[in-house]
PLY file of the C-alpha trace (Angstrom):
ply
format ascii 1.0
element vertex 414
property float x
property float y
property float z
element edge 413
property int vertex1
property int vertex2
end_header
-21.75 63.84 41.33
-18.53 61.96 42.08
-16.74 60.15 39.28
-13.54 58.30 38.53
-10.21 59.72 37.46
-9.91 61.37 34.09
-6.81 61.07 31.90
-6.35 64.77 31.14
-4.68 67.20 33.54
-5.44 70.81 32.56
-6.09 73.71 34.97
-8.88 75.56 33.18
-10.97 78.70 33.69
-14.49 78.31 32.34
-15.63 81.89 32.71
-14.62 83.41 29.39
-17.98 83.41 27.61
-20.08 84.58 30.51
-21.46 87.98 31.39
-18.65 90.33 32.50
-19.84 90.54 36.10
-20.07 86.78 36.60
-17.31 84.26 37.24
-17.82 80.60 36.46
-14.55 78.84 37.12
-13.46 75.23 36.81
-10.17 73.58 37.75
-8.68 70.12 37.90
-8.80 67.30 35.37
-11.37 68.72 32.95
-11.99 66.59 29.84
-12.01 68.33 26.43
-15.76 67.99 25.92
-16.47 70.02 29.07
-14.25 72.99 28.23
-16.63 74.78 25.89
-19.10 76.59 28.11
-22.09 77.71 25.99
-21.88 81.32 24.86
-24.20 83.70 26.61
-24.62 81.48 29.65
-25.33 83.84 32.55
-27.45 84.11 35.65
-26.30 80.72 36.91
-27.46 79.93 40.45
-26.47 76.25 40.71
-24.21 73.81 38.87
-23.84 70.03 38.95
-20.82 68.20 37.54
-20.51 64.70 36.12
-17.88 62.71 34.28
-19.29 63.50 30.88
-21.52 66.57 31.20
-22.24 69.64 33.34
-25.65 71.12 34.11
-26.32 74.73 35.06
-29.53 76.11 36.55
-30.27 79.72 35.58
-32.19 82.40 37.45
-35.13 82.13 35.08
-35.64 78.47 36.00
-34.22 77.09 32.76
-31.41 74.53 32.46
-28.33 74.50 30.23
-26.27 71.32 29.80
-23.02 70.86 27.89
-20.43 68.15 27.37
-20.70 64.67 25.91
-24.25 63.72 25.00
-24.12 60.02 25.77
-27.69 58.68 25.91
-29.00 62.24 25.47
-27.93 63.56 28.88
-27.11 66.98 27.39
-30.35 67.29 25.41
-32.60 69.37 27.65
-36.31 68.63 27.08
-38.00 71.34 25.01
-39.96 73.82 27.08
-38.47 72.76 30.42
-38.79 75.60 32.94
-39.62 76.32 36.55
-36.60 74.30 37.70
-35.18 74.85 41.21
-32.40 72.20 41.33
-30.32 70.07 38.95
-28.33 66.87 39.51
-26.16 64.76 37.22
-25.27 61.08 37.06
-22.93 59.37 34.60
-25.33 59.46 31.67
-28.39 61.23 33.02
-29.55 64.69 34.10
-32.25 65.34 36.69
-34.25 68.51 37.24
-36.48 69.31 40.21
-39.27 71.75 39.39
-40.86 74.24 41.74
-44.08 72.20 41.79
-42.20 69.22 43.27
-42.06 67.10 40.10
-38.83 65.49 38.85
-37.83 65.43 35.18
-35.03 63.17 33.92
-33.37 62.74 30.55
-30.57 60.58 29.25
-29.66 57.41 31.22
-28.15 54.07 30.35
-31.27 51.89 29.89
-29.41 48.84 31.11
-28.48 50.32 34.47
-30.72 53.28 35.24
-34.45 53.53 35.73
-36.97 56.25 34.90
-38.39 58.48 37.61
-40.91 56.32 39.47
-44.57 57.18 39.30
-46.57 58.11 42.36
-43.95 60.33 43.97
-45.20 62.88 46.44
-44.01 66.45 45.82
-40.20 66.34 45.98
-38.07 69.02 47.63
-34.53 67.77 46.92
-32.79 65.36 44.53
-29.37 63.69 44.24
-27.72 61.47 41.63
-25.02 58.81 41.93
-23.39 56.77 39.16
-26.54 54.86 38.25
-28.99 55.60 41.05
-31.07 58.58 42.11
-32.49 59.85 45.39
-35.37 62.18 46.25
-36.60 63.71 49.49
-40.37 64.05 49.46
-42.46 66.72 51.17
-43.23 64.30 54.02
-39.48 63.98 54.77
-39.20 60.45 53.37
-36.60 59.24 50.87
-37.26 57.42 47.61
-34.44 55.75 45.66
-34.42 54.21 42.18
-31.98 52.86 39.60
-29.18 50.33 39.88
-29.14 48.58 43.26
-26.12 46.28 42.89
-24.62 47.36 46.21
-27.83 48.20 48.07
-27.59 51.92 47.32
-31.35 52.03 46.74
-32.25 50.12 49.90
-33.46 53.04 51.99
-33.21 51.92 55.64
-36.50 50.98 57.24
-37.52 53.41 59.95
-35.30 56.19 58.61
-36.12 59.32 60.66
-37.47 62.43 58.90
-34.84 63.55 56.38
-33.66 67.04 55.54
-31.40 66.27 52.55
-29.62 63.45 50.69
-26.43 62.96 48.68
-25.53 60.16 46.27
-22.03 58.78 45.84
-20.82 56.41 43.16
-22.50 53.41 44.75
-23.58 54.61 48.18
-26.13 57.01 49.63
-26.19 59.49 52.51
-29.13 61.06 54.31
-29.14 63.94 56.77
-32.02 63.70 59.21
-33.82 66.70 60.63
-32.18 65.95 63.97
-28.72 66.34 62.45
-27.90 62.63 62.24
-26.06 61.13 59.23
-27.34 57.80 57.89
-25.50 55.88 55.14
-26.23 52.79 53.06
-24.98 51.03 49.94
-21.42 50.04 49.08
-18.99 49.97 52.00
-15.91 48.89 50.04
-13.78 51.59 51.71
-15.75 52.29 54.85
-17.74 55.07 53.21
-20.98 54.01 54.92
-19.50 53.58 58.41
-20.41 56.97 59.83
-17.98 58.05 62.57
-18.93 59.92 65.71
-19.34 63.48 64.49
-19.72 64.95 67.95
-22.10 67.67 66.80
-25.23 67.94 64.71
-24.61 67.77 60.98
-26.14 70.38 58.69
-24.99 69.00 55.33
-23.66 65.78 53.75
-21.74 65.06 50.55
-21.05 61.63 49.06
-17.91 61.18 46.95
-16.58 58.33 44.88
-15.64 56.10 47.82
-15.66 58.63 50.65
-18.16 60.77 52.53
-18.26 64.22 54.11
-20.40 65.90 56.75
-20.56 69.56 57.74
-21.30 70.20 61.40
-23.32 73.01 62.94
-20.02 74.57 64.05
-18.82 74.95 60.47
-16.33 72.08 60.65
-15.90 69.15 58.23
-15.76 65.44 59.06
-14.59 62.92 56.43
-14.50 59.12 56.28
-14.03 56.30 53.77
-11.34 55.89 51.12
-8.30 58.08 51.78
-5.94 56.87 49.07
-5.47 60.39 47.72
-5.86 62.22 51.02
-9.49 63.11 50.31
-10.33 62.46 53.97
-7.42 64.51 55.34
-9.42 67.59 56.33
-6.97 70.52 56.57
-6.07 71.44 60.14
-7.87 74.52 61.39
-10.54 74.47 58.69
-13.66 76.18 60.07
-16.43 78.62 59.15
-17.46 76.28 56.33
-20.90 76.80 54.78
-20.92 74.24 51.95
-19.13 70.98 51.12
-18.76 68.93 47.94
-17.09 65.60 47.17
-15.63 64.34 43.89
-14.20 60.98 43.00
-10.95 61.47 44.92
-11.08 65.02 46.26
-13.07 67.19 48.65
-14.12 70.84 48.65
-15.23 73.31 51.32
-16.70 76.78 50.81
-16.08 79.16 53.70
-18.18 82.06 54.95
-15.86 84.58 53.32
-16.32 82.90 49.92
-12.89 81.26 49.80
-12.65 77.66 48.61
-10.48 75.01 50.28
-9.68 71.76 48.45
-7.85 68.61 49.39
-7.32 65.14 47.99
-6.11 64.15 44.54
-3.29 66.57 43.69
-4.74 68.31 40.62
-7.71 69.38 42.70
-5.77 70.28 45.84
-5.31 73.65 47.52
-2.80 74.95 44.99
-5.26 74.37 42.16
-8.02 76.64 43.51
-7.96 79.81 41.38
-6.20 82.71 43.07
-8.45 85.38 44.57
-11.56 83.43 43.60
-14.50 83.94 45.92
-17.38 81.57 45.25
-21.08 81.61 45.93
-21.58 77.92 45.28
-19.28 74.96 44.61
-19.68 71.58 42.94
-17.41 68.61 42.36
-17.33 66.57 39.17
-15.20 63.46 38.79
-11.78 64.95 39.40
-12.57 68.55 38.64
-14.26 71.34 40.56
-16.58 74.23 39.72
-17.31 77.45 41.57
-19.73 80.23 40.67
-20.46 83.72 41.85
-22.90 86.25 40.46
-23.35 90.00 40.42
-26.05 91.78 42.35
-27.31 91.74 45.91
-28.04 88.12 46.72
-28.84 85.61 49.41
-25.54 83.88 48.96
-25.01 81.25 51.64
-26.38 79.88 54.89
-24.48 78.16 57.69
-27.48 76.56 59.35
-31.23 76.49 59.59
-33.81 78.50 61.47
-37.28 77.55 62.50
-38.60 79.83 65.20
-40.42 83.13 65.40
-38.11 86.04 66.14
-34.96 84.35 64.79
-32.24 86.76 63.77
-30.06 86.56 60.69
-26.80 88.27 59.78
-26.56 89.67 56.26
-23.34 90.68 54.57
-22.55 92.82 51.57
-19.45 91.61 49.72
-17.65 93.77 47.17
-15.25 92.56 44.53
-13.06 95.67 45.00
-12.58 97.85 48.09
-15.08 100.68 48.50
-13.79 104.05 47.35
-13.52 107.30 49.34
-16.69 107.94 51.29
-17.64 104.25 51.16
-20.27 102.52 49.05
-23.92 102.72 50.10
-26.77 100.45 49.07
-30.41 100.40 50.09
-32.13 97.07 50.68
-35.80 96.24 50.13
-37.71 93.11 51.12
-41.33 92.79 49.90
-42.09 90.27 52.66
-43.64 91.90 55.71
-42.19 89.23 57.99
-38.56 89.87 56.96
-37.06 93.18 58.13
-33.92 94.74 56.68
-32.21 98.08 57.28
-33.04 100.65 54.62
-29.41 101.41 53.88
-26.05 99.68 54.36
-22.68 101.36 53.83
-19.44 99.53 53.16
-16.72 101.75 54.66
-14.02 103.24 52.46
-11.29 100.72 51.75
-13.41 97.79 53.03
-14.72 94.79 51.11
-17.75 93.98 53.25
-20.32 95.21 55.74
-22.79 93.27 57.86
-26.36 94.11 58.81
-29.19 92.50 60.81
-32.15 90.63 59.34
-35.11 90.03 61.66
-38.12 87.74 61.22
-41.59 87.87 62.73
-42.75 84.37 61.93
-41.61 80.80 62.42
-40.22 79.06 59.38
-39.20 75.57 58.33
-36.83 73.94 55.62
-37.22 76.18 52.61
-36.18 79.81 52.38
-37.61 81.97 49.61
-36.60 85.59 49.87
-36.69 88.36 47.26
-34.32 91.21 47.99
-33.76 94.33 45.95
-30.43 96.08 46.24
-30.44 99.67 45.00
-27.41 101.76 44.18
-28.44 105.10 42.72
-30.94 104.41 39.95
-29.79 100.81 39.47
-31.89 98.03 40.96
-30.64 94.48 41.41
-33.59 92.29 42.41
-32.94 88.61 43.13
-35.11 85.83 44.50
-33.43 82.79 45.99
-34.67 79.62 47.63
-32.68 77.64 50.19
-33.27 73.89 50.50
-30.84 72.45 53.00
-27.61 74.18 51.96
-28.49 74.52 48.27
-29.62 77.93 47.04
-31.71 78.16 43.89
-34.23 80.55 42.34
-37.88 79.90 43.10
-40.08 82.74 41.82
-43.41 81.64 43.27
-43.08 80.37 46.84
-42.89 82.63 49.88
-42.12 80.42 52.86
-39.09 79.65 54.97
-39.01 76.11 56.36
-36.56 74.98 59.08
-36.05 72.70 62.01
-32.90 73.58 63.89
-32.79 76.21 66.62
-29.48 77.40 65.25
-29.00 81.01 64.22
-28.63 81.34 60.48
-25.95 83.40 58.76
-26.94 84.72 55.34
-24.47 86.13 52.85
-25.49 88.98 50.57
-23.15 89.57 47.64
-22.46 92.57 45.50
-19.90 91.40 42.96
0 1
1 2
2 3
3 4
4 5
5 6
6 7
7 8
8 9
9 10
10 11
11 12
12 13
13 14
14 15
15 16
16 17
17 18
18 19
19 20
20 21
21 22
22 23
23 24
24 25
25 26
26 27
27 28
28 29
29 30
30 31
31 32
32 33
33 34
34 35
35 36
36 37
37 38
38 39
39 40
40 41
41 42
42 43
43 44
44 45
45 46
46 47
47 48
48 49
49 50
50 51
51 52
52 53
53 54
54 55
55 56
56 57
57 58
58 59
59 60
60 61
61 62
62 63
63 64
64 65
65 66
66 67
67 68
68 69
69 70
70 71
71 72
72 73
73 74
74 75
75 76
76 77
77 78
78 79
79 80
80 81
81 82
82 83
83 84
84 85
85 86
86 87
87 88
88 89
89 90
90 91
91 92
92 93
93 94
94 95
95 96
96 97
97 98
98 99
99 100
100 101
101 102
102 103
103 104
104 105
105 106
106 107
107 108
108 109
109 110
110 111
111 112
112 113
113 114
114 115
115 116
116 117
117 118
118 119
119 120
120 121
121 122
122 123
123 124
124 125
125 126
126 127
127 128
128 129
129 130
130 131
131 132
132 133
133 134
134 135
135 136
136 137
137 138
138 139
139 140
140 141
141 142
142 143
143 144
144 145
145 146
146 147
147 148
148 149
149 150
150 151
151 152
152 153
153 154
154 155
155 156
156 157
157 158
158 159
159 160
160 161
161 162
162 163
163 164
164 165
165 166
166 167
167 168
168 169
169 170
170 171
171 172
172 173
173 174
174 175
175 176
176 177
177 178
178 179
179 180
180 181
181 182
182 183
183 184
184 185
185 186
186 187
187 188
188 189
189 190
190 191
191 192
192 193
193 194
194 195
195 196
196 197
197 198
198 199
199 200
200 201
201 202
202 203
203 204
204 205
205 206
206 207
207 208
208 209
209 210
210 211
211 212
212 213
213 214
214 215
215 216
216 217
217 218
218 219
219 220
220 221
221 222
222 223
223 224
224 225
225 226
226 227
227 228
228 229
229 230
230 231
231 232
232 233
233 234
234 235
235 236
236 237
237 238
238 239
239 240
240 241
241 242
242 243
243 244
244 245
245 246
246 247
247 248
248 249
249 250
250 251
251 252
252 253
253 254
254 255
255 256
256 257
257 258
258 259
259 260
260 261
261 262
262 263
263 264
264 265
265 266
266 267
267 268
268 269
269 270
270 271
271 272
272 273
273 274
274 275
275 276
276 277
277 278
278 279
279 280
280 281
281 282
282 283
283 284
284 285
285 286
286 287
287 288
288 289
289 290
290 291
291 292
292 293
293 294
294 295
295 296
296 297
297 298
298 299
299 300
300 301
301 302
302 303
303 304
304 305
305 306
306 307
307 308
308 309
309 310
310 311
311 312
312 313
313 314
314 315
315 316
316 317
317 318
318 319
319 320
320 321
321 322
322 323
323 324
324 325
325 326
326 327
327 328
328 329
329 330
330 331
331 332
332 333
333 334
334 335
335 336
336 337
337 338
338 339
339 340
340 341
341 342
342 343
343 344
344 345
345 346
346 347
347 348
348 349
349 350
350 351
351 352
352 353
353 354
354 355
355 356
356 357
357 358
358 359
359 360
360 361
361 362
362 363
363 364
364 365
365 366
366 367
367 368
368 369
369 370
370 371
371 372
372 373
373 374
374 375
375 376
376 377
377 378
378 379
379 380
380 381
381 382
382 383
383 384
384 385
385 386
386 387
387 388
388 389
389 390
390 391
391 392
392 393
393 394
394 395
395 396
396 397
397 398
398 399
399 400
400 401
401 402
402 403
403 404
404 405
405 406
406 407
407 408
408 409
409 410
410 411
411 412
412 413
């Protein structure tokens, strides 16, 4: 979630206490209370950053939160599990469970509201400063919390929605047709959506600016540009995820590299050298990137919804393959998803691609369990894709979609 400037300027790596094969890296203006990543934290599949606390979703569906504990935002409810997404506001943490229910803890009682009753099953959540958004299973949006600038006034007649993002005091929705709709504060033009020229596949709301990712892998930015957060770098393409902080913007490319622009401490020079991310998130004026070990569904550059769609998988290695190459076998327990039995990364190379074929039509949610085998070692992972956000969902077995676009999936061995 986007937040205001912080007084401390310290480039900081957050990975020290994690499992050796995993990198969890932060950079920018990181306040002291966010520097101490809990020991033993591993298997992280999604992170969400706020001004005062950070939330991490783990492969087993549990949530870890650290940082300042104002109003109890870092006190995870006992027994919470089965979580597939997390989101953070100033003083609150939200968790979306695999059964479509939303759990919230923390919150400033004078400005935020509890999760409303009567929600239909929810498939995606977002959190702003003091307001929250949810996309229900019927593609409608529900908003609650502070509404001082109309950020909770969901437009009447809003078309079916794929995903939402919450800025400080404004809201963005991405419709299933690829249209971007904005409402709430327009103090810096952040809700005046420009002509994007293509279908959008993702949106990100910052402090006073907004981002959209097009189906061609390009980024469009609008709103406040005081710190250059809307100056998208020339030639930026092949982007698969975007994130927006208070005064900076982030883009994750297909090859795992991260591009940043905006407020200087978070700019291009601040991105850790040789860091290849699987997922990115933006806090106030700091950034987080994660990557895990194993063979994983790592990223997607679009959506697929038709029988016979083809995917492109990719194995990524941290170090070049040795003499003779590096060979892995791939296994999918789903009869409708077909993978080659073996994939070899050539000697000296860092990656190899392979085809993934499907027999059935799918919609907006990808759940796929893949087992990568290298000798006797097995690396099973199960990931779910909602919009552009990948999380672990151990029980569902459907892919949901909408666009006719070919999807590109990243498989990582790190």
